[in-house]
C-alpha positions as CSV (number, residue, x, y, z in Angstrom):
1,X,121.2,96.4,100.7
2,X,118.0,95.5,99.2
3,X,115.2,97.6,100.2
4,X,112.2,99.1,98.2
5,X,113.7,102.5,97.6
6,X,116.7,100.9,95.9
7,X,114.9,98.9,93.8
8,X,112.8,101.9,92.7
9,X,116.4,103.6,92.0
10,X,117.7,100.4,90.1
11,X,114.6,100.5,88.1
12,X,115.1,104.1,87.3
13,X,118.6,103.7,86.2
14,X,117.5,100.5,83.9
15,X,115.3,102.6,82.2
16,X,117.6,105.5,81.9
17,X,120.3,103.5,80.4
18,X,118.2,101.4,78.2
19,X,117.0,104.7,76.6
20,X,120.7,105.6,76.0
21,X,121.7,102.3,74.7
22,X,118.9,102.3,72.3
23,X,119.3,106.0,71.1
24,X,123.3,105.0,70.6
25,X,122.2,101.9,68.8
26,X,119.6,103.9,66.3
27,X,122.5,106.1,65.2
28,X,123.8,102.9,63.6
29,X,123.0,101.1,60.3
30,X,120.9,98.1,60.6
31,X,124.0,95.9,59.2
32,X,126.0,97.3,62.3
33,X,123.6,96.3,64.8
34,X,123.3,92.4,63.6
35,X,127.2,92.4,62.7
36,X,129.0,89.5,64.7
37,X,131.2,91.2,67.0
38,X,132.2,87.9,68.8
39,X,130.3,88.8,72.0
40,X,128.6,86.2,73.7
41,X,125.3,87.0,72.1
42,X,127.2,87.9,69.0
43,X,125.8,91.4,67.9
44,X,124.8,94.5,69.7
45,X,121.0,93.5,68.6
46,X,121.7,90.0,69.9
47,X,122.7,91.0,73.2
48,X,119.8,93.5,73.6
49,X,117.3,90.7,72.7
50,X,119.0,88.8,75.5
51,X,118.4,91.7,78.0
52,X,114.5,91.3,77.1
53,X,114.7,87.6,77.0
54,X,116.2,87.7,80.6
55,X,114.1,90.2,81.6
56,X,110.5,88.7,80.5
57,X,111.8,85.5,82.1
58,X,112.6,86.7,85.2
59,X,109.3,89.3,85.5
60,X,107.1,86.3,84.4
61,X,108.3,84.5,87.7
62,X,108.3,87.5,89.7
63,X,104.3,87.6,88.6
64,X,103.9,84.3,90.7
65,X,105.1,86.0,94.0
66,X,102.4,85.5,96.8
67,X,102.2,89.5,96.5
68,X,100.8,89.2,92.9
69,X,102.3,92.1,91.4
70,X,99.5,92.9,88.9
71,X,101.8,95.8,88.1
72,X,103.3,93.3,86.0
73,X,100.6,92.2,83.8
74,X,101.5,94.1,80.8
75,X,104.9,91.6,80.6
76,X,102.5,88.9,80.0
77,X,101.3,90.3,76.6
78,X,104.9,90.3,75.3
79,X,106.4,87.2,73.6
80,X,107.4,84.4,75.5
81,X,110.9,83.3,75.1
82,X,112.1,79.7,75.0
83,X,116.0,80.1,74.9
84,X,118.3,82.4,76.4
85,X,119.6,83.3,72.7
86,X,116.6,83.7,71.3
87,X,116.2,86.7,68.9
88,X,112.8,87.7,70.0
89,X,113.2,91.2,67.7
90,X,115.0,91.4,64.1
91,X,115.0,94.9,64.2
92,X,115.9,97.7,66.7
93,X,112.5,99.5,66.2
94,X,110.3,96.6,67.6
95,X,112.5,95.7,70.3
96,X,112.9,99.4,71.4
97,X,109.2,99.9,71.5
98,X,108.7,96.5,73.5
99,X,111.6,97.5,75.8
100,X,109.8,101.3,76.8
101,X,106.7,99.0,77.7
102,X,109.1,96.7,79.6
103,X,110.9,99.5,81.4
104,X,107.5,101.4,82.2
105,X,106.3,98.2,83.6
106,X,109.3,97.5,85.9
107,X,109.0,100.9,87.3
108,X,105.6,100.1,88.2
109,X,106.4,97.0,89.5
110,X,109.5,98.4,91.5
111,X,107.2,101.1,93.3
112,X,105.0,98.2,94.3
113,X,107.7,96.0,96.0
114,X,107.2,96.3,100.0
115,X,109.8,95.3,102.5
116,X,107.8,92.5,103.8
117,X,107.9,91.0,100.3
118,X,111.8,90.6,100.1
119,X,112.3,87.9,102.6
120,X,109.6,85.7,101.1
121,X,111.1,82.5,98.9
122,X,109.8,82.3,95.5
123,X,109.9,79.2,94.0
124,X,110.4,78.9,90.0
125,X,111.8,76.7,87.3
126,X,115.3,77.8,86.0
127,X,115.7,77.8,82.2
128,X,117.7,74.5,82.7
129,X,114.3,72.9,83.9
130,X,115.5,72.7,87.4
131,X,113.4,74.1,90.4
132,X,115.0,76.6,92.3
133,X,113.6,78.1,95.3
134,X,115.4,81.4,96.5
135,X,114.8,84.5,98.6
136,X,112.9,87.2,96.6
137,X,115.2,90.4,97.5
138,X,118.5,88.2,96.5
139,X,116.3,87.5,92.9
140,X,115.7,91.3,92.4
141,X,119.7,92.1,93.1
142,X,120.3,89.4,90.3
143,X,117.8,91.0,88.1
144,X,119.3,94.5,88.1
145,X,122.6,93.0,88.2
146,X,122.3,90.7,85.2
147,X,120.8,93.8,83.1
148,X,123.7,96.1,84.0
149,X,126.1,93.0,83.1
150,X,124.6,92.7,79.7
151,X,124.0,96.4,79.1
152,X,127.9,96.9,79.8
153,X,128.5,94.6,77.0
154,X,126.3,96.2,74.6
155,X,127.9,99.5,75.5
156,X,131.4,98.3,74.8
157,X,130.3,96.8,71.3
158,X,128.3,100.4,70.7
159,X,131.8,101.9,71.5
160,X,133.5,99.6,69.4
161,X,131.1,100.8,66.5
162,X,131.6,104.4,67.1
163,X,128.9,105.3,69.3
164,X,129.4,106.7,72.9
165,X,126.3,106.4,75.1
166,X,127.8,108.8,77.2
167,X,127.5,108.9,81.4
168,X,126.9,105.1,82.5
169,X,127.2,105.6,86.6
170,X,124.5,104.9,88.7
171,X,125.7,107.9,90.9
172,X,124.3,110.3,88.3
173,X,121.0,109.4,89.7
174,X,121.6,109.5,93.2
175,X,120.6,112.9,94.5
176,X,122.9,114.9,96.3
177,X,122.6,115.1,100.1
178,X,124.6,118.0,100.7
179,X,123.6,120.1,103.7
């Protein structure tokens, strides 16, 4: 399933959905964004913070791939998380600004991934401090799947708060190839 064109498509989907989620969140008062809604990361803002934390951790790891991926350099200027539940951003505006940088960076990185990079093993240290060595293509699948999982949670929290993000299906971005 993982090939360079899929990575590009998933990066496009990621940016599209993050924009939709952020737009829906921006229609809510700040208090509604930080209200404990019983979710794993408590609030809408907490869930969106976790997405940024995880993306930062994974992209910093991806930067160590033998291919180098200089396209990931802008990520190195963003905050360095220390915990998976860390609140890097206390307000939506600052999170949204860095999310735009992150998504543009992910898009450039996705376009730079080559098929020959995918079978290489990436060695990294997990957030639990364990040394891991996994196939890079599989880690990319996890990276995008993790985003979709938690963005789904954020979408549910937004709907519960009265904000519908609209269409969320990946198929909306897949070109129709009718004859």
